[in-house]
C-alpha positions in Angstrom: 93.4 143.3 94.7 91.0 142.1 97.4 93.0 139.0 98.3 96.1 141.1 99.0 94.3 142.9 101.8 92.9 139.6 103.1 96.3 137.9 103.0 98.0 140.8 104.8 95.4 140.8 107.6 95.5 137.0 107.9 99.3 136.8 108.0 99.4 139.5 110.7 96.7 137.8 112.8 98.1 134.3 112.7 101.7 135.4 113.6 100.8 137.9 116.3 97.9 136.0 118.0 98.9 132.4 117.5 97.3 131.1 120.7 94.0 132.7 119.9 94.1 131.1 116.4 94.9 127.7 117.8 92.0 127.9 120.3 89.6 128.9 117.5 90.9 126.2 115.2 90.7 123.4 117.7 87.2 124.5 118.8 86.0 124.3 115.1 87.7 120.9 114.6 86.2 119.4 117.7 82.7 120.5 116.7 83.1 119.0 113.3 84.9 115.8 114.2 82.4 114.9 116.9 80.0 113.9 114.1 82.2 110.9 113.5 80.2 109.1 116.2 77.2 109.0 113.8 79.2 107.2 111.0 78.1 103.8 109.9 79.4 101.2 107.4 77.4 99.6 104.6 78.8 96.4 103.2 75.8 95.4 100.9 76.9 95.2 97.3 73.7 97.1 96.4 75.2 100.2 98.0 76.7 100.9 94.6 73.3 101.6 93.1 71.3 104.7 94.0 67.8 104.2 95.4 66.3 105.6 92.2 68.4 103.4 89.9 65.8 101.8 87.5 67.7 98.5 87.5 67.8 98.3 91.3 64.1 99.1 91.4 63.3 96.4 88.8 65.3 93.8 90.7 63.8 94.6 94.0 60.3 94.4 92.5 61.2 91.0 91.1 62.5 89.9 94.5 59.4 91.2 96.2 57.3 88.8 94.1 59.6 85.8 94.6 62.4 85.4 97.2 65.8 87.2 97.4 68.6 85.2 95.8 71.4 86.4 98.1 73.1 83.3 99.2 76.0 81.5 100.8 77.2 78.8 98.4 79.4 76.0 99.8 81.5 74.1 97.2 82.5 70.6 98.4 85.5 69.0 96.8 86.1 65.4 97.9 89.7 63.9 98.0 89.0 61.3 95.3 87.4 63.5 92.7 83.9 62.0 93.2 81.2 62.9 95.6 79.4 59.7 95.0 80.8 57.7 97.8 79.6 57.2 101.4 81.9 59.6 103.1 81.4 62.5 100.7 77.6 62.1 100.7 77.6 62.0 104.5 79.6 65.2 104.5 77.1 66.9 102.2 74.2 65.7 104.2 75.7 67.0 107.5 76.5 70.3 105.9 73.0 70.6 104.5 71.4 69.9 107.8 73.7 72.3 109.7 73.3 75.1 107.2 69.7 75.7 108.3 71.2 77.0 111.5 73.2 79.8 109.8 72.0 83.3 110.7 69.3 84.7 108.3 69.0 81.3 106.4 65.7 80.9 104.7 66.3 77.9 102.4 69.0 75.2 101.9 69.3 73.2 98.7 71.7 70.3 97.9 71.6 67.0 96.1 70.7 65.4 99.5 67.4 67.2 100.0 66.6 67.6 96.3 62.9 66.7 95.9 63.1 63.7 93.6 59.9 62.3 92.2 59.3 58.8 90.8 56.5 56.3 90.2 56.0 53.3 92.6 53.1 51.0 91.8 50.8 53.7 90.5 51.8 56.0 93.3 53.9 59.1 92.9 56.7 59.4 95.5 58.2 62.8 96.2 61.0 62.7 98.7 64.7 63.6 99.4 67.0 62.2 96.8 69.2 60.9 99.6 67.1 60.4 102.8 69.7 58.6 104.9 73.3 58.6 103.5 74.6 56.5 106.3 72.6 53.4 105.2 73.4 53.6 101.5 74.7 50.5 99.6 77.0 50.7 96.6 74.0 49.9 94.3 72.0 52.7 95.8 74.9 55.1 95.4 75.2 54.2 91.7 71.4 54.8 91.3 71.7 58.1 93.0 74.6 59.1 90.8 72.7 58.2 87.6 69.7 60.2 88.8 71.7 63.2 89.8 73.8 63.5 86.7 70.7 63.3 84.5 68.6 65.8 86.4 68.7 69.2 84.6 67.8 71.0 87.9 70.9 69.6 89.5 73.7 69.5 86.9 75.9 72.6 86.9 73.9 73.9 89.8 74.3 71.6 92.8 76.6 69.0 91.2 79.2 69.2 88.4 78.8 67.4 85.1 81.1 64.6 86.0 80.2 64.6 89.7 83.6 65.6 91.0 82.3 68.6 93.1 78.9 69.4 94.7 77.3 72.5 96.1 75.1 73.4 99.0 73.2 76.7 98.4 71.8 78.6 101.4 69.4 81.5 100.6 69.7 84.2 103.2 67.8 87.4 103.9 70.0 90.0 105.6 68.0 92.8 107.3 70.6 95.3 106.1 70.8 97.2 109.4 74.4 96.6 110.3 77.6 95.5 108.6 78.0 93.0 111.4 75.2 90.9 109.8 77.5 89.8 106.9 80.5 89.5 109.2 78.5 87.2 111.6 77.1 85.2 108.7 80.6 84.7 107.2 82.2 83.7 110.5 79.5 81.1 111.1 79.7 79.8 107.5 83.5 79.5 107.8 83.3 77.8 111.2 80.8 75.3 109.8 83.0 74.6 106.8 85.9 74.1 109.1 84.0 71.6 111.3 83.0 69.5 108.2 86.6 69.5 106.9 87.9 68.3 110.3 85.3 65.5 110.5 85.9 64.3 106.9 89.7 64.4 106.2 90.6 65.3 102.6 87.3 67.2 102.0 87.9 70.8 101.0 85.1 73.3 101.3 85.1 76.7 99.5 82.5 79.4 100.2 81.1 81.9 97.7 77.8 83.6 96.9 76.4 87.2 97.0 76.2 87.3 100.8 79.8 86.4 101.0 80.6 89.1 98.6 79.0 91.6 101.0 81.4 90.3 103.7 84.3 90.6 101.3 83.5 94.3 101.0 83.9 94.7 104.8 87.1 92.7 104.9 88.7 94.6 102.1 87.9 98.0 103.7 89.4 96.8 107.0 92.5 95.6 105.1 92.9 99.0 103.4 92.7 100.8 106.7 95.1 98.4 108.4 97.7 98.4 105.7 97.4 101.6 103.5 97.0 104.2 106.2 100.2 103.3 108.1 102.1 103.0 104.8 100.8 106.3 103.7 101.8 108.0 107.0 105.3 106.5 106.6 105.6 107.8 103.0 104.5 111.3 103.9 106.6 111.6 107.0 109.6 110.4 105.1 109.1 112.9 102.2 108.4 115.7 104.7 111.6 115.0 106.6 113.7 114.7 103.4 112.4 117.9 102.0 112.1 120.0 105.2 114.7 118.5 107.5 112.7 119.9 110.4 110.9 118.0 113.2 108.7 121.0 114.0 107.5 121.4 110.4 106.9 117.7 110.0 104.9 117.6 113.3 102.8 120.6 112.2 101.9 118.9 108.9 101.1 115.6 110.4 98.8 117.3 113.0 97.2 119.3 110.2 96.5 116.1 108.2 94.9 114.3 111.2 92.7 117.3 112.0 91.6 117.6 108.3 90.7 113.9 108.1 88.8 114.1 111.4 86.9 117.2 110.3 85.9 115.6 106.9 84.8 112.3 108.5 83.0 114.1 111.3 81.1 116.4 108.8 80.1 113.3 106.9 78.9 111.8 110.1 76.7 114.8 110.9 74.8 113.9 107.8 74.5 110.3 109.1 76.5 109.0 106.2 77.6 105.4 105.8 81.2 104.5 104.7 81.7 101.9 102.0 84.9 100.1 100.7 85.3 103.0 98.3 84.5 106.0 100.5 86.5 104.4 103.4 89.8 105.2 101.6 88.9 109.0 101.5 91.2 109.6 104.6 94.2 108.3 102.6 93.4 110.7 99.8 92.9 113.6 102.1 96.2 112.8 103.8 97.9 113.0 100.4 96.2 116.1 99.0 96.5 118.1 102.3 100.3 117.9 102.1 100.5 119.8 98.9 99.5 123.3 100.2 101.4 122.8 103.4 104.6 122.2 101.5 104.2 125.3 99.3 103.8 127.4 102.5 106.6 125.8 104.4 109.1 125.8 101.5 108.4 129.4 100.9 109.0 130.1 104.6 112.3 128.3 104.4 113.4 130.2 101.3 112.5 133.5 102.9 114.4 132.7 106.1 117.4 131.6 104.0 117.2 135.0 102.3 117.7 136.6 105.7 114.2 137.3 106.8 113.1 137.0 110.4 110.7 134.0 111.1 107.5 136.1 111.5 108.3 138.1 108.4 109.1 135.0 106.4 105.7 133.4 107.5 103.8 136.6 106.5 105.6 136.8 103.2 104.9 133.1 102.4 101.2 133.5 103.2 101.0 136.7 101.2 102.6 135.2 98.1 100.9 131.8 98.3 97.4 133.0 99.4 95.9 133.3 95.9 97.4 130.1 94.4 96.6 128.0 97.4 93.0 129.3 97.4 92.7 128.6 93.7 94.3 125.2 93.9 92.0 124.2 96.8 88.9 125.4 95.0 89.9 123.5 91.8 90.7 120.3 93.8 87.3 120.6 95.6 85.5 121.1 92.2 87.3 118.0 90.8 86.1 115.8 93.7 82.7 117.4 93.8 82.4 116.4 90.2 82.1 112.9 91.4 78.5 113.7 92.4 77.7 113.0 88.7 78.6 109.4 89.3 75.8 106.8 89.2 77.4 105.0 92.1 76.6 106.6 95.6 80.0 105.4 97.1 81.9 107.5 94.6 79.7 110.5 95.4 80.4 110.0 99.1 84.1 109.6 98.4 84.2 112.8 96.4 82.2 114.8 99.0 84.4 113.5 101.9 87.6 114.4 100.1 86.3 117.8 99.0 85.3 118.5 102.7 88.8 117.4 103.7 90.4 119.7 101.1 88.3 122.6 102.5 89.4 121.7 106.0 93.0 121.5 104.9 92.8 124.9 103.3 91.4 126.4 106.5 94.1 124.7 108.6 96.9 125.6 106.2 96.0 129.3 106.4 95.5 129.3 110.2 96.8 126.4 112.2 100.0 125.8 110.2 101.5 129.4 110.4 100.4 129.7 114.0 102.2 126.5 114.9 105.3 127.5 113.0 105.3 130.8 114.8 105.4 129.0 118.1 107.6 126.0 117.3 111.4 126.3 116.7 112.4 126.1 113.0 115.7 126.8 111.4 116.7 127.5 107.8 118.9 125.1 106.1 122.5 126.0 105.3 123.1 127.4 101.9 125.0 124.4 100.7 122.0 122.2 101.6 119.7 124.0 99.2 118.1 121.9 96.5 117.0 124.7 94.2 120.1 124.2 92.1 118.6 121.4 90.0 115.6 123.7 89.3 118.0 126.4 88.1 119.6 124.0 85.6 116.2 122.7 84.5 115.1 126.3 83.8 118.1 126.9 81.7 117.5 123.7 79.8 113.8 124.5 79.2 114.6 128.0 78.0 117.4 126.9 75.7 115.5 124.1 74.1 112.0 125.5 74.2 111.5 125.4 70.4 112.3 121.6 70.4 110.5 120.8 73.7 107.2 122.2 72.4 106.8 120.0 69.3 108.4 116.9 70.9 106.2 117.0 74.0 103.2 117.9 72.0 103.8 115.0 69.6 104.4 112.6 72.5 101.1 113.7 74.1 99.2 113.3 70.8 100.6 109.8 70.4 99.4 108.8 73.8 96.0 110.5 73.3 95.7 108.5 70.0 95.7 105.3 72.0 92.9 106.4 74.4 90.0 105.3 72.1 91.4 101.8 72.1 90.1 101.3 75.6 87.0 99.1 76.0 84.2 100.1 78.3 84.0 96.9 80.3 83.9 95.5 83.8 83.6 92.2 85.8 82.3 92.7 89.3 83.9 89.6 90.7 87.2 91.0 89.6 86.7 94.0 91.9 88.5 91.8 94.4 92.1 90.9 94.0 93.3 87.3 93.7 94.6 87.5 97.2 91.1 87.8 98.6 89.6 84.5 99.8 86.2 85.3 98.3 87.8 85.8 94.8 89.7 82.5 95.0 86.6 80.5 96.1 84.4 82.2 93.5 87.0 81.5 90.7 87.0 77.8 91.8 83.2 77.8 91.7 83.1 79.3 88.2 85.7 76.8 86.9 84.0 73.7 88.3 80.3 74.4 89.1 78.4 77.2 87.6 79.2 80.6 89.2 77.5 83.6 90.7 76.9 85.5 87.4 73.2 85.2 86.8 70.3 86.9 85.1 66.8 86.4 86.4 63.7 86.7 84.2 60.2 87.4 85.6 57.7 86.2 83.0 54.2 87.2 83.9 51.1 86.1 82.0 49.0 88.8 83.8 46.2 86.2 84.4 45.6 84.1 87.4 46.9 80.5 86.9 48.5 81.6 83.6 51.7 79.5 84.2 49.6 76.3 83.9 48.4 77.2 80.4 49.9 74.7 77.9 50.7 77.4 75.4 52.6 79.4 78.0 54.5 76.3 79.2 55.4 75.4 75.6 56.8 78.9 75.0 58.6 78.8 78.3 60.2 75.5 77.4 61.3 76.9 74.0 62.9 79.8 75.9 64.5 77.3 78.2 65.9 75.4 75.2 67.1 78.6 73.5 68.9 79.7 76.7 70.7 76.3 77.0 72.0 76.6 73.5 73.7 80.0 74.1 77.5 79.8 74.5 77.4 81.9 77.7 74.9 79.7 79.6 76.0 77.3 82.3 72.6 76.4 83.8 68.9 77.3 83.5 66.4 76.8 86.3 62.8 76.7 85.2 59.6 75.0 86.3 59.1 73.2 82.9 61.6 70.6 84.0 59.4 69.8 87.0 56.3 69.6 84.9 58.0 67.2 82.5 59.3 65.0 85.3 55.9 64.8 86.9 54.2 63.9 83.6 56.7 61.1 83.2 56.0 59.9 86.7 52.3 59.8 86.0 53.0 57.5 83.1 54.9 54.9 85.1 58.3 56.7 84.5 58.1 56.0 80.8 60.9 58.2 79.2 58.7 59.0 76.1 56.3 60.9 78.4 59.0 63.3 79.6 57.0 66.1 78.1 54.8 69.0 79.2 51.1 68.3 80.0 48.8 69.2 77.1 45.9 70.4 79.3 45.6 73.1 81.9 43.7 70.9 84.3 46.4 68.3 84.2 49.2 70.9 84.8 47.2 72.3 87.7 46.8 68.9 89.3 50.5 68.1 88.9 51.5 71.4 90.5 49.0 71.0 93.4 50.2 67.5 94.1 53.8 68.5 94.0 53.4 71.5 96.2 51.5 69.5 98.8 54.3 67.0 99.0 57.1 69.5 99.5 58.6 69.9 103.0 58.8 73.2 104.8 61.3 75.6 103.3 61.5 73.9 99.9 58.4 75.2 98.3 58.1 76.7 94.8 57.6 80.3 96.0 61.0 81.2 94.6 59.9 80.1 91.1 56.1 80.7 90.9 54.2 83.7 92.3 51.3 83.5 94.6 48.4 83.6 92.1 50.3 81.4 89.6 50.3 84.2 87.0 54.0 84.3 86.6 57.3 82.4 87.0 60.9 83.2 87.5 63.7 81.8 85.3 67.2 81.9 86.7 70.1 81.6 84.2 73.6 81.0 85.5 76.3 82.3 83.2 80.0 82.1 82.7 82.1 84.9 84.0 81.2 87.7 81.6 82.3 91.2 81.2 79.7 93.9 81.5 79.6 94.3 77.7 79.0 90.6 77.2 76.4 90.6 79.9 74.5 93.5 78.3 74.7 91.8 74.9 73.3 88.6 76.3 70.4 90.5 78.0 69.6 92.3 74.8 69.7 89.1 72.8 67.4 87.3 75.2 64.9 90.2 75.4 64.7 90.3 71.6 63.8 86.6 71.6 61.2 87.0 74.3 59.7 90.1 72.5 59.4 88.1 69.3 58.3 84.7 70.6 56.4 85.6 73.8 55.0 89.1 73.0 52.0 88.8 75.2 54.1 88.1 78.4 55.2 90.9 80.7 59.0 90.6 81.1 61.3 92.0 83.8 65.0 91.2 84.2 67.4 91.7 87.0 70.4 90.4 89.0 73.4 91.7 90.9 75.7 91.1 87.9 73.3 92.8 85.5 73.0 95.8 87.8 76.8 96.2 87.9 77.0 95.9 84.1 74.5 98.7 83.6 75.8 101.0 86.3 79.3 100.9 84.7 78.0 102.0 81.4 75.7 104.7 82.9 78.5 105.9 85.1 80.9 106.5 82.3 78.4 108.6 80.4 77.4 110.7 83.5 81.1 111.2 84.5 82.0 112.5 81.0 79.3 115.2 81.5 80.5 116.0 85.0 84.1 116.2 84.0 83.4 118.6 81.2 81.4 120.8 83.5 84.2 120.8 86.1 86.6 121.8 83.3 84.4 124.7 82.3 84.1 125.9 85.9 87.9 125.6 86.6 88.7 127.4 83.3 86.4 130.3 84.2 88.0 130.5 87.6 91.5 130.6 86.2 90.6 133.2 83.6 89.0 135.4 86.3 91.9 134.9 88.7 94.7 135.6 86.1 92.5 138.3 84.5 93.7 136.9 81.1 91.7 134.9 78.6 94.8 133.6 76.9 96.5 132.5 80.1 93.3 130.7 81.2 93.1 128.9 77.8 96.8 128.1 77.9 96.3 126.4 81.3 93.7 124.1 79.8 96.4 122.3 77.8 98.6 121.0 80.7 95.4 120.4 82.7 93.3 118.4 80.3 96.1 116.5 78.4 97.3 114.3 81.3 93.9 112.6 81.9 93.5 111.8 78.2 97.1 110.7 77.7 96.9 108.5 80.9 93.9 106.6 79.3 96.2 106.1 76.3 98.8 104.5 78.5 96.0 102.5 80.2 95.0 101.2 76.7 98.6 99.8 76.4 98.6 98.3 80.0 95.1 96.8 80.2 92.5 98.3 77.9 89.5 97.9 80.0 87.7 100.9 81.6 85.2 100.1 84.2 83.5 101.6 87.2 86.7 102.5 89.0 88.4 104.3 86.1 85.3 106.2 85.0 85.8 108.7 87.8 89.6 109.2 87.4 89.3 112.2 85.0 87.2 114.1 87.4 89.5 113.4 90.4 92.7 114.3 88.6 91.4 117.3 86.8 91.1 119.2 90.1 94.5 118.0 91.3 96.6 118.6 88.2 95.5 122.2 88.1 97.4 122.9 91.3 100.9 122.9 89.8 99.8 124.8 86.8 98.3 127.5 89.0 101.3 127.8 91.2 103.7 128.0 88.2 101.6 130.6 86.2 101.0 132.6 89.4 104.8 133.0 90.0 105.4 133.7 86.4 102.7 136.3 86.2 103.9 137.9 89.5 107.5 138.2 88.1 106.2 139.7 84.8 103.8 142.2 86.3 105.1 143.1 89.7 108.9 142.6 89.3 109.0 143.7 85.6 111.1 140.7 84.7 111.5 139.7 81.1 109.9 136.5 79.8 113.0 134.3 80.3 113.8 135.8 83.7 110.2 135.2 84.8 110.5 131.5 83.8 113.7 131.3 85.9 111.9 133.0 88.8 109.0 130.6 88.6 111.3 127.6 88.6 113.4 128.9 91.5 110.5 129.9 93.7 108.0 127.1 93.0 109.8 124.4 91.0 111.0 122.5 94.1 107.6 122.6 95.7 106.0 121.4 92.5 108.0 118.3 92.2 107.9 117.5 95.9 104.1 117.9 96.2 103.7 115.9 93.0 106.0 113.2 94.4 103.8 113.0 97.6 100.6 112.9 95.5 102.0 110.2 93.2 103.3 108.1 96.1 100.0 108.5 97.9 98.0 107.1 95.0 100.6 104.4 94.3 100.0 103.3 97.9 96.3 103.1 97.1 97.1 100.9 94.1 98.2 98.2 96.6 94.6 97.8 97.8 93.2 94.3 97.3 90.0 96.0 96.2 90.4 96.5 92.5 88.1 99.6 92.3 90.5 101.4 94.7 93.7 100.0 93.3 93.0 100.8 89.6 91.8 104.2 90.6 95.0 104.8 92.5 97.3 103.5 89.8 95.5 105.5 87.0 95.6 108.7 89.1 99.3 108.2 89.8 100.0 107.8 86.1 97.9 111.0 85.4 99.8 113.0 88.0 103.2 111.8 86.6 102.2 113.0 83.1 101.0 116.3 84.6 104.3 116.9 86.4 106.2 116.2 83.2 104.0 118.7 81.2 104.0 121.4 83.9 107.8 121.5 83.9 108.6 120.8 80.2 105.6 121.9 78.2 103.9 124.8 80.2 107.1 127.0 80.2 107.6 126.8 76.4 103.9 127.5 76.0 104.2 130.6 78.2 107.3 131.8 76.3 105.6 131.3 73.0 102.5 133.2 74.1 104.5 136.0 75.8 106.9 136.3 72.8 104.0 136.6 70.4 102.3 139.1 72.6 105.5 141.2 72.8 106.0 141.0 69.0 102.5 142.2 68.4 102.9 145.0 71.0 
């Protein structure tokens, strides 16, 4: 066969010319890894949406007409559970004034600078609700409290219903050129909060908002790199030492891992890629996956040397016997990760491409660098009494003896787990992407519990005629939509211009409450709007609510913490109302929360397609490699079952499948094939080239590759379990689910695949 000739030439070259090989390898690695200088980092939450994503395009179009709603939101909690006292109001006023100095700030809103309007002797006064908090009397504070707690534009937006907490919202516009923008903004915001807390003892300030979420992405990526990589190195070095008992072999593998990671990141850098919190963990996965092929080569070398072979001969024999399975496993693993290009979220595509590149680099290094280093470095075989193949020998006897029972028992257990898989709910909550240990998550949870939240949906309602928002008919329909939104159980707050029109109409009638209604003539509405806009100070205009030609307006609805399914249901319900009651209005919806809800649903559908295609490609590769249709089809059972069964276990653990878990099947499909390929390759080699019987071939497979299978599986499982400790839920859930899948795959490869092979081989022999 072609690969036999290639493996013989390669094994001869790397053992007789190791220094030349090392020079070539290091030259290639240096050329690839130098691209890492071009790497960037993108912390914007919108990086999870491709540039052609229709929801992102719609949201950006909406923001182009109005202003961006990215914000830093300060939540002020006074010590006495009431903000309506002199000290608390002064703290809010000082924070409001200082917040204008934050980087990229474009607007600051609080109860202090809220533009309150009222009638005063036939004049309309429009001014800050609290112009000078230092000079307030108790009577004035009570008046302010009454006004604030009865103002629909303030309650559940900038002040809680009972006045125990307040908010200061700072709209920001990050240029998006550097991750340092969000870091700098977050540092300044925290410094400002600390200064206010030190000046007003007992006041506690929490910080949330979409801009702070972008910074949380940066912090969580830094946390992963600081904690997970060292832990992963410790795990791998520990497993290597316990399994190989050789400093030289351990050093060679660690060096190989570092070069594979550098090559993958450098290659990504040559394409001017930007890392994200998801793709930044790719080195951890490369580190884990790269160990697998190394261990197969090294354990085979050790076995050959223990059998009496000289070191060069043992290396050549190991490369020769492992060349085809290593090549097949690497290709299948790369296909699995490349299948992530079907994802709707670009960070997952980058993650898959980086890891696939790392796997390719690891394959190249395993076949060149590793044997060359082992040729040069001292390595000794273990003593016979130290061998660990004995457990594999007993396991082989157990599997052969109880094969007729293992087949139905394992099959039934797998079917039971698969039966639970449909119980999973396709759902997500983007705030929960961050673990509860993350400061942003803690502050956002507090905000959601006490004062609105950051889950919003924005509606752009365009009349498509200049000045259309001043038409009485449109205003009445908009007010009915406002009332409908407020009655929905998911709604916390609704921000619309109709409340301003009503207040101004009341002011024009000497603040008579019965005139708190919309103007009934366009001319009157136009006059109200012009008068109000001319009275507003710089930075507090209505450009964030009404477009330039007054043809459309924006409605911002703050919602409770909703899952993606609930968010999409609310959007669908509101659109149905608008289509029925305002059919002549052009409607666009958007928000960060809404985009995450849609991308999760779209990602699941696209990844199912991608996984099926990867499965087909891998199946054809195995059928061609084994030159057996039946063997290729048999391999599908232990390859496909683990992913589906793992989702069954997940249904019992959690039951929610979101953005992170939608890619697990594609990742694991390429990895779980590895052990299947190695086992079938050794079994087939024993049957065809050694003329062993079926049972003897099973024993041979267990004795030659069984130890490597469980050790490599242990490394992979430990690696992904390490990832599960990430405070970024997208990474942690992906790691935990992958570890579960690989555990099931190991179980099936050792206890289900051998009985399947014996059943197939026995039937074939009977027919023959």
